[in-house]
N, CA, C and O atoms as CSV, one atom per row, in Angstrom:
chain,resi,resn,atom,element,x,y,z
A,1,UNK,N,N,110.361,5.257,-30.774
A,1,UNK,CA,C,109.301,6.253,-30.196
A,1,UNK,C,C,108.373,6.146,-29.296
A,1,UNK,O,O,107.618,5.217,-29.009
A,2,UNK,N,N,108.485,7.011,-28.953
A,2,UNK,CA,C,107.807,6.774,-26.892
A,2,UNK,C,C,106.003,7.694,-27.898
A,2,UNK,O,O,105.644,8.309,-28.902
A,3,UNK,N,N,105.535,7.104,-26.619
A,3,UNK,CA,C,104.060,7.376,-26.489
A,3,UNK,C,C,102.924,9.013,-26.480
A,3,UNK,O,O,103.139,9.959,-25.722
A,4,UNK,N,N,102.368,8.987,-26.976
A,4,UNK,CA,C,101.808,10.893,-25.800
A,4,UNK,C,C,101.516,10.161,-24.120
A,4,UNK,O,O,101.794,10.516,-22.975
A,5,UNK,N,N,101.107,9.472,-24.479
A,5,UNK,CA,C,100.848,9.149,-22.700
A,5,UNK,C,C,102.299,9.413,-22.148
A,5,UNK,O,O,102.432,10.153,-21.174
A,6,UNK,N,N,103.959,8.516,-23.060
A,6,UNK,CA,C,103.930,8.786,-21.981
A,6,UNK,C,C,105.199,10.400,-21.786
A,6,UNK,O,O,105.804,10.649,-20.743
A,7,UNK,N,N,105.319,11.485,-23.473
A,7,UNK,CA,C,104.832,12.976,-22.965
A,7,UNK,C,C,103.876,13.302,-22.509
A,7,UNK,O,O,104.559,14.204,-22.023
A,8,UNK,N,N,102.945,13.484,-22.161
A,8,UNK,CA,C,102.324,14.053,-21.376
A,8,UNK,C,C,102.281,13.207,-19.769
A,8,UNK,O,O,101.511,13.671,-18.927
A,9,UNK,N,N,102.603,12.740,-19.632
A,9,UNK,CA,C,103.672,11.494,-17.799
A,9,UNK,C,C,104.817,12.949,-17.356
A,9,UNK,O,O,104.680,13.624,-16.336
A,10,UNK,N,N,105.820,13.144,-18.332
A,10,UNK,CA,C,106.939,13.493,-17.710
A,10,UNK,C,C,106.588,14.938,-18.708
A,10,UNK,O,O,107.592,15.546,-19.079
A,11,UNK,N,N,105.261,15.486,-19.137
A,11,UNK,CA,C,105.062,17.210,-19.321
A,11,UNK,C,C,106.424,18.516,-19.129
A,11,UNK,O,O,107.348,18.991,-19.789
A,12,UNK,N,N,105.591,18.699,-17.359
A,12,UNK,CA,C,107.348,19.046,-16.891
A,12,UNK,C,C,108.518,18.950,-16.986
A,12,UNK,O,O,109.389,19.789,-17.215
A,13,UNK,N,N,108.555,17.677,-16.768
A,13,UNK,CA,C,110.115,17.500,-17.008
A,13,UNK,C,C,110.910,17.905,-17.986
A,13,UNK,O,O,111.980,18.484,-17.799
A,14,UNK,N,N,110.281,17.534,-19.414
A,14,UNK,CA,C,110.471,18.384,-21.019
A,14,UNK,C,C,110.128,19.631,-20.595
A,14,UNK,O,O,110.878,20.160,-19.775
A,15,UNK,N,N,109.231,20.179,-20.942
A,15,UNK,CA,C,109.260,21.326,-20.725
A,15,UNK,C,C,110.702,22.087,-20.404
A,15,UNK,O,O,111.423,22.757,-21.143
A,16,UNK,N,N,110.798,21.816,-19.381
A,16,UNK,CA,C,112.206,23.062,-18.839
A,16,UNK,C,C,113.728,22.292,-19.707
A,16,UNK,O,O,114.461,23.278,-19.781
A,17,UNK,N,N,114.199,21.582,-20.095
A,17,UNK,CA,C,114.775,21.302,-21.569
A,17,UNK,C,C,114.489,21.756,-22.177
A,17,UNK,O,O,113.328,22.147,-22.299
A,18,UNK,N,N,115.835,22.054,-23.247
A,18,UNK,CA,C,115.995,23.021,-24.534
A,18,UNK,C,C,115.919,21.980,-25.432
A,18,UNK,O,O,116.406,20.861,-25.267
A,19,UNK,N,N,115.126,22.478,-26.646
A,19,UNK,CA,C,114.799,21.226,-27.748
A,19,UNK,C,C,115.921,19.979,-27.589
A,19,UNK,O,O,115.738,18.765,-27.687
A,20,UNK,N,N,117.143,20.730,-27.308
A,20,UNK,CA,C,118.558,20.362,-28.111
A,20,UNK,C,C,118.619,18.802,-27.001
A,20,UNK,O,O,119.194,17.786,-27.389
A,21,UNK,N,N,117.938,18.889,-25.658
A,21,UNK,CA,C,118.496,17.825,-25.069
A,21,UNK,C,C,117.104,16.865,-24.769
A,21,UNK,O,O,116.852,15.892,-24.057
A,22,UNK,N,N,116.631,17.407,-25.381
A,22,UNK,CA,C,114.732,16.049,-24.839
A,22,UNK,C,C,115.849,14.783,-25.508
A,22,UNK,O,O,116.647,14.647,-26.435
A,23,UNK,N,N,115.385,14.146,-24.548
A,23,UNK,CA,C,115.601,12.594,-25.629
A,23,UNK,C,C,115.023,12.378,-26.481
A,23,UNK,O,O,113.842,12.720,-26.543
A,24,UNK,N,N,115.801,11.561,-27.714
A,24,UNK,CA,C,115.714,10.961,-29.323
A,24,UNK,C,C,113.790,10.808,-29.048
A,24,UNK,O,O,112.944,11.415,-29.705
A,25,UNK,N,N,113.590,10.083,-28.199
A,25,UNK,CA,C,112.804,8.815,-28.806
A,25,UNK,C,C,111.611,10.373,-28.206
A,25,UNK,O,O,110.915,10.637,-29.186
A,26,UNK,N,N,111.288,11.216,-27.171
A,26,UNK,CA,C,110.785,12.109,-27.467
A,26,UNK,C,C,111.130,13.086,-28.919
A,26,UNK,O,O,110.283,13.590,-29.656
A,27,UNK,N,N,111.769,13.121,-28.978
A,27,UNK,CA,C,111.841,13.799,-29.991
A,27,UNK,C,C,111.324,13.375,-31.469
A,27,UNK,O,O,110.712,14.022,-32.319
A,28,UNK,N,N,111.795,12.065,-31.450
A,28,UNK,CA,C,111.122,11.593,-32.402
A,28,UNK,C,C,109.804,11.925,-32.724
A,28,UNK,O,O,109.160,12.495,-33.605
A,29,UNK,N,N,109.649,11.307,-31.595
A,29,UNK,CA,C,107.234,10.916,-31.470
A,29,UNK,C,C,106.813,13.178,-31.387
A,29,UNK,O,O,105.853,13.727,-31.927
A,30,UNK,N,N,107.466,13.585,-30.898
A,30,UNK,CA,C,106.995,15.395,-30.872
A,30,UNK,C,C,106.813,15.644,-33.140
A,30,UNK,O,O,105.960,16.088,-33.909
A,31,UNK,N,N,108.333,14.965,-33.267
A,31,UNK,CA,C,108.428,14.869,-34.924
A,31,UNK,C,C,107.175,14.829,-35.867
A,31,UNK,O,O,107.177,15.447,-36.932
A,32,UNK,N,N,105.700,13.802,-35.284
A,32,UNK,CA,C,105.468,13.449,-35.881
A,32,UNK,C,C,104.385,13.469,-35.296
A,32,UNK,O,O,103.594,13.366,-36.233
A,33,UNK,N,N,103.630,13.548,-34.121
A,33,UNK,CA,C,102.176,14.627,-32.908
A,33,UNK,C,C,101.995,15.784,-33.662
A,33,UNK,O,O,102.698,15.711,-34.670
A,34,UNK,N,N,101.494,16.600,-33.622
A,34,UNK,CA,C,101.124,17.924,-33.307
A,34,UNK,C,C,100.329,17.413,-31.598
A,34,UNK,O,O,101.013,16.806,-30.774
A,35,UNK,N,N,99.547,17.609,-31.447
A,35,UNK,CA,C,98.918,17.604,-30.741
A,35,UNK,C,C,100.355,17.286,-28.973
A,35,UNK,O,O,100.475,18.152,-28.106
A,36,UNK,N,N,100.769,16.585,-28.955
A,36,UNK,CA,C,102.325,16.012,-27.796
A,36,UNK,C,C,102.623,17.576,-28.169
A,36,UNK,O,O,101.988,18.313,-27.415
A,37,UNK,N,N,103.558,18.417,-29.298
A,37,UNK,CA,C,104.024,19.584,-29.793
A,37,UNK,C,C,103.796,20.775,-29.257
A,37,UNK,O,O,104.502,21.552,-28.613
A,38,UNK,N,N,101.568,20.816,-30.006
A,38,UNK,CA,C,101.554,21.917,-28.564
A,38,UNK,C,C,101.471,21.750,-27.099
A,38,UNK,O,O,101.463,22.480,-26.109
A,39,UNK,N,N,101.405,20.330,-27.401
A,39,UNK,CA,C,101.307,20.429,-25.456
A,39,UNK,C,C,102.512,20.534,-24.985
A,39,UNK,O,O,102.478,20.660,-23.761
A,40,UNK,N,N,103.628,20.538,-25.441
A,40,UNK,CA,C,105.380,20.727,-24.668
A,40,UNK,C,C,104.887,22.277,-24.854
A,40,UNK,O,O,104.249,22.755,-23.916
A,41,UNK,N,N,105.171,23.197,-26.145
A,41,UNK,CA,C,104.503,24.733,-26.957
A,41,UNK,C,C,104.288,24.922,-25.064
A,41,UNK,O,O,105.125,25.007,-24.164
A,42,UNK,N,N,102.410,24.932,-25.051
A,42,UNK,CA,C,102.034,25.683,-23.934
A,42,UNK,C,C,102.650,25.376,-22.765
A,42,UNK,O,O,102.459,26.317,-21.994
A,43,UNK,N,N,103.707,23.976,-21.926
A,43,UNK,CA,C,103.462,24.102,-20.832
A,43,UNK,C,C,105.372,25.254,-21.075
A,43,UNK,O,O,105.634,25.863,-20.037
A,44,UNK,N,N,106.183,25.418,-21.950
A,44,UNK,CA,C,106.888,25.692,-22.419
A,44,UNK,C,C,106.393,27.246,-21.828
A,44,UNK,O,O,107.020,27.772,-20.908
A,45,UNK,N,N,105.613,27.682,-22.243
A,45,UNK,CA,C,104.912,28.917,-22.633
A,45,UNK,C,C,103.930,29.085,-20.717
A,45,UNK,O,O,103.903,30.207,-20.211
A,46,UNK,N,N,103.392,28.111,-20.099
A,46,UNK,CA,C,103.252,28.323,-18.964
A,46,UNK,C,C,104.798,28.636,-17.950
A,46,UNK,O,O,105.231,29.465,-17.150
A,47,UNK,N,N,105.041,27.888,-18.347
A,47,UNK,CA,C,106.689,27.999,-16.865
A,47,UNK,C,C,107.148,29.936,-17.459
A,47,UNK,O,O,107.368,30.922,-16.755
A,48,UNK,N,N,107.133,29.794,-18.976
A,48,UNK,CA,C,107.355,31.138,-18.540
A,48,UNK,C,C,107.072,32.303,-18.407
A,48,UNK,O,O,107.609,33.394,-18.596
A,49,UNK,N,N,105.737,31.747,-17.895
A,49,UNK,CA,C,105.286,33.130,-17.595
A,49,UNK,C,C,105.044,32.950,-15.773
A,49,UNK,O,O,105.003,33.590,-14.722
A,50,UNK,N,N,104.927,31.517,-16.382
A,50,UNK,CA,C,105.351,32.111,-14.193
A,50,UNK,C,C,106.672,32.550,-13.757
A,50,UNK,O,O,106.630,33.514,-12.993
A,51,UNK,N,N,108.010,32.036,-14.078
A,51,UNK,CA,C,108.802,32.367,-13.499
A,51,UNK,C,C,109.549,33.990,-14.026
A,51,UNK,O,O,110.652,34.424,-13.694
A,52,UNK,N,N,108.431,34.697,-15.012
A,52,UNK,CA,C,108.759,36.080,-15.624
A,52,UNK,C,C,107.629,36.808,-14.715
A,52,UNK,O,O,107.780,37.981,-14.374
A,53,UNK,N,N,106.328,35.948,-14.289
A,53,UNK,CA,C,105.049,36.287,-12.789
A,53,UNK,C,C,106.284,37.049,-12.023
A,53,UNK,O,O,106.642,38.226,-12.069
A,54,UNK,N,N,106.901,35.690,-11.152
A,54,UNK,CA,C,107.879,35.848,-9.691
A,54,UNK,C,C,108.866,36.691,-9.935
A,54,UNK,O,O,109.356,37.325,-9.001
A,55,UNK,N,N,109.173,36.791,-10.803
A,55,UNK,CA,C,110.305,38.072,-11.004
A,55,UNK,C,C,110.799,38.751,-10.018
A,55,UNK,O,O,109.960,39.645,-10.132
A,56,UNK,N,N,111.505,39.142,-9.052
A,56,UNK,CA,C,111.227,40.948,-7.843
A,56,UNK,C,C,110.866,40.324,-7.583
A,56,UNK,O,O,111.628,39.359,-7.533
A,57,UNK,N,N,109.245,39.994,-7.066
A,57,UNK,CA,C,107.752,40.417,-6.489
A,57,UNK,C,C,108.120,40.393,-5.471
A,57,UNK,O,O,108.868,39.558,-4.963
A,58,UNK,N,N,107.501,41.602,-4.863
A,58,UNK,CA,C,108.235,41.100,-2.837
A,58,UNK,C,C,107.127,42.203,-2.013
A,58,UNK,O,O,107.095,43.432,-2.075
A,59,UNK,N,N,105.940,40.913,-0.952
A,59,UNK,CA,C,104.786,41.564,-0.596
A,59,UNK,C,C,105.299,42.834,0.436
A,59,UNK,O,O,106.057,42.743,1.402
A,60,UNK,N,N,104.663,43.970,-0.075
A,60,UNK,CA,C,104.690,45.684,1.099
A,60,UNK,C,C,104.713,45.134,2.441
A,60,UNK,O,O,104.095,44.229,3.001
A,61,UNK,N,N,105.935,46.250,2.909
A,61,UNK,CA,C,106.160,46.062,4.413
A,61,UNK,C,C,104.738,45.943,5.224
A,61,UNK,O,O,103.687,46.559,5.043
A,62,UNK,N,N,105.140,44.747,6.356
A,62,UNK,CA,C,103.404,44.148,7.100
A,62,UNK,C,C,102.406,43.484,6.690
A,62,UNK,O,O,101.445,43.104,7.360
A,63,UNK,N,N,102.628,43.314,5.469
A,63,UNK,CA,C,101.559,42.478,4.154
A,63,UNK,C,C,100.965,41.403,4.777
A,63,UNK,O,O,99.851,40.890,4.667
A,64,UNK,N,N,102.521,41.022,5.866
A,64,UNK,CA,C,101.349,39.752,6.407
A,64,UNK,C,C,101.300,39.658,7.950
A,64,UNK,O,O,101.401,38.565,8.506
A,65,UNK,N,N,101.132,40.905,8.692
A,65,UNK,CA,C,100.507,41.294,9.243
A,65,UNK,C,C,98.885,41.958,9.185
A,65,UNK,O,O,97.995,41.999,10.034
A,66,UNK,N,N,98.967,42.454,7.745
A,66,UNK,CA,C,97.739,43.487,8.018
A,66,UNK,C,C,96.547,41.882,7.414
A,66,UNK,O,O,95.334,41.682,7.476
A,67,UNK,N,N,97.794,41.026,6.848
A,67,UNK,CA,C,96.112,40.324,5.936
A,67,UNK,C,C,96.238,39.706,7.193
A,67,UNK,O,O,95.693,40.482,7.978
A,68,UNK,N,N,96.850,38.296,8.084
A,68,UNK,CA,C,96.698,37.223,9.515
A,68,UNK,C,C,95.598,38.874,10.500
A,68,UNK,O,O,94.615,38.407,11.075
A,69,UNK,N,N,95.715,40.471,10.673
A,69,UNK,CA,C,95.048,41.367,10.940
A,69,UNK,C,C,93.201,41.565,10.986
A,69,UNK,O,O,92.318,42.032,11.705
A,70,UNK,N,N,93.427,40.722,9.448
A,70,UNK,CA,C,92.068,40.808,8.710
A,70,UNK,C,C,91.134,39.954,9.216
A,70,UNK,O,O,90.010,40.311,9.570
A,71,UNK,N,N,91.844,38.069,9.300
A,71,UNK,CA,C,91.375,36.968,9.979
A,71,UNK,C,C,90.565,37.019,11.229
A,71,UNK,O,O,90.909,37.099,12.408
A,72,UNK,N,N,88.721,36.915,10.322
A,72,UNK,CA,C,87.936,36.494,11.162
A,72,UNK,C,C,88.271,35.641,12.171
A,72,UNK,O,O,89.203,34.902,11.855
A,73,UNK,N,N,87.592,35.381,13.927
A,73,UNK,CA,C,88.332,34.460,14.773
A,73,UNK,C,C,88.342,33.485,13.993
A,73,UNK,O,O,89.383,32.866,13.770
A,74,UNK,N,N,87.090,33.148,13.393
A,74,UNK,CA,C,87.204,31.350,13.510
A,74,UNK,C,C,88.181,31.270,13.151
A,74,UNK,O,O,88.956,30.654,13.883
A,75,UNK,N,N,88.806,31.903,11.659
A,75,UNK,CA,C,90.438,31.206,11.761
A,75,UNK,C,C,91.446,30.889,12.566
A,75,UNK,O,O,92.538,30.470,12.181
A,76,UNK,N,N,91.070,31.103,13.870
A,76,UNK,CA,C,92.115,30.783,15.362
A,76,UNK,C,C,91.134,29.501,15.732
A,76,UNK,O,O,91.367,28.296,15.641
A,77,UNK,N,N,90.228,30.037,16.078
A,77,UNK,CA,C,89.162,28.778,15.903
A,77,UNK,C,C,89.930,27.110,15.534
A,77,UNK,O,O,90.257,26.203,16.300
A,78,UNK,N,N,90.011,27.227,14.105
A,78,UNK,CA,C,90.349,26.236,13.256
A,78,UNK,C,C,91.055,25.610,13.204
A,78,UNK,O,O,91.109,24.397,13.001
A,79,UNK,N,N,92.273,26.927,13.523
A,79,UNK,CA,C,93.237,26.200,14.319
A,79,UNK,C,C,93.675,25.629,14.850
A,79,UNK,O,O,94.679,24.994,14.524
A,80,UNK,N,N,92.938,25.588,16.252
A,80,UNK,CA,C,92.934,24.606,17.090
A,80,UNK,C,C,92.115,23.438,17.142
A,80,UNK,O,O,92.162,22.465,17.895
A,81,UNK,N,N,91.086,23.826,15.857
A,81,UNK,CA,C,90.334,22.534,15.756
A,81,UNK,C,C,91.831,21.394,14.915
A,81,UNK,O,O,92.260,20.263,15.144
A,82,UNK,N,N,92.082,22.175,14.205
A,82,UNK,CA,C,93.163,21.458,13.690
A,82,UNK,C,C,94.150,20.415,14.680
A,82,UNK,O,O,94.174,19.246,15.065
A,83,UNK,N,N,94.928,21.681,14.804
A,83,UNK,CA,C,95.681,21.223,15.785
A,83,UNK,C,C,95.490,20.066,17.245
A,83,UNK,O,O,96.613,19.597,17.432
A,84,UNK,N,N,95.136,19.857,17.616
A,84,UNK,CA,C,93.883,18.496,18.173
A,84,UNK,C,C,93.750,17.341,17.545
A,84,UNK,O,O,93.891,16.178,17.926
A,85,UNK,N,N,93.372,17.960,16.219
A,85,UNK,CA,C,94.019,16.511,15.188
A,85,UNK,C,C,94.815,16.113,15.077
A,85,UNK,O,O,94.803,14.886,15.175
A,86,UNK,N,N,95.802,16.618,14.862
A,86,UNK,CA,C,97.523,16.153,14.692
A,86,UNK,C,C,97.840,17.156,13.002
A,86,UNK,O,O,98.592,16.850,12.076
A,87,UNK,N,N,97.048,18.215,13.132
A,87,UNK,CA,C,97.733,19.105,12.503
A,87,UNK,C,C,97.704,20.336,12.690
A,87,UNK,O,O,96.973,20.944,13.472
A,88,UNK,N,N,99.031,21.040,11.503
A,88,UNK,CA,C,99.620,22.676,11.890
A,88,UNK,C,C,99.368,23.506,10.885
A,88,UNK,O,O,99.455,23.165,9.705
A,89,UNK,N,N,99.143,24.290,11.154
A,89,UNK,CA,C,98.863,25.894,9.732
A,89,UNK,C,C,100.340,26.432,10.443
A,89,UNK,O,O,100.424,26.923,11.569
A,90,UNK,N,N,101.810,26.141,9.209
A,90,UNK,CA,C,102.451,26.994,9.638
A,90,UNK,C,C,102.166,27.908,8.801
A,90,UNK,O,O,102.097,27.712,7.588
A,91,UNK,N,N,101.971,29.005,9.369
A,91,UNK,CA,C,101.660,30.922,8.655
A,91,UNK,C,C,102.735,32.074,7.866
A,91,UNK,O,O,102.716,33.176,7.318
A,92,UNK,N,N,103.954,30.603,8.362
A,92,UNK,CA,C,105.725,31.151,8.771
A,92,UNK,C,C,105.897,31.694,7.075
A,92,UNK,O,O,105.877,30.680,6.376
A,93,UNK,N,N,106.096,33.267,5.995
A,93,UNK,CA,C,106.582,33.499,5.577
A,93,UNK,C,C,105.683,34.111,4.403
A,93,UNK,O,O,105.946,34.197,3.203
A,94,UNK,N,N,104.505,34.524,5.129
A,94,UNK,CA,C,103.270,34.651,4.549
A,94,UNK,C,C,102.396,33.789,3.664
A,94,UNK,O,O,101.265,34.094,3.287
A,95,UNK,N,N,103.295,32.267,3.271
A,95,UNK,CA,C,102.021,30.800,2.563
A,95,UNK,C,C,101.375,30.183,3.785
A,95,UNK,O,O,101.798,29.229,4.439
A,96,UNK,N,N,100.693,30.624,3.905
A,96,UNK,CA,C,99.639,29.444,5.033
A,96,UNK,C,C,99.903,27.661,4.185
A,96,UNK,O,O,99.984,27.710,2.958
A,97,UNK,N,N,100.032,26.093,4.909
A,97,UNK,CA,C,99.981,25.428,4.682
A,97,UNK,C,C,99.997,24.197,5.638
A,97,UNK,O,O,101.008,23.823,6.232
A,98,UNK,N,N,98.183,23.320,5.768
A,98,UNK,CA,C,98.861,22.884,6.177
A,98,UNK,C,C,99.658,21.975,6.725
A,98,UNK,O,O,100.704,22.329,6.181
A,99,UNK,N,N,100.117,20.597,7.738
A,99,UNK,CA,C,100.726,20.074,7.649
A,99,UNK,C,C,100.484,18.920,8.306
A,99,UNK,O,O,100.089,19.370,9.382
A,100,UNK,N,N,100.441,17.642,8.418
A,100,UNK,CA,C,100.356,16.210,10.077
A,100,UNK,C,C,101.865,16.765,10.356
A,100,UNK,O,O,102.892,17.074,9.751
A,101,UNK,N,N,101.354,16.694,11.597
A,101,UNK,CA,C,102.125,16.730,12.647
A,101,UNK,C,C,104.125,15.386,12.304
A,101,UNK,O,O,104.339,14.221,11.968
A,102,UNK,N,N,104.717,16.228,12.566
A,102,UNK,CA,C,105.936,14.701,12.617
A,102,UNK,C,C,105.110,14.037,13.186
A,102,UNK,O,O,104.489,13.043,12.808
A,103,UNK,N,N,105.084,14.899,14.637
A,103,UNK,CA,C,105.511,14.012,16.139
A,103,UNK,C,C,104.691,12.882,15.933
A,103,UNK,O,O,104.994,11.790,16.415
A,104,UNK,N,N,103.526,13.086,15.155
A,104,UNK,CA,C,102.488,11.611,15.220
A,104,UNK,C,C,103.011,10.207,14.837
A,104,UNK,O,O,102.800,9.073,15.267
A,105,UNK,N,N,103.874,10.801,13.730
A,105,UNK,CA,C,104.607,9.688,12.140
A,105,UNK,C,C,105.026,8.713,13.517
A,105,UNK,O,O,105.619,7.645,13.361
């Protein structure tokens, strides 16, 4: 039988599996642990809601340009400062993310 700690550690992985594909030890634990059963049900619900929210949603044409155009000039100063520290600001695909410049590794 598995422990609550193992279920919590693997909750994302377990939530992606159908009940019949859960490992035997996890299945046994869930049969006797209401807290883990509720946590797994909540994780599955969350996965379903996120999946449904992302289906077919596309930003309107020009959205990224409007957002970038609305940014204050300070963001461009911060971008330059980040680059000086070896960081880059990736604005591709409309999703900003800071990354360490691979050339410094």
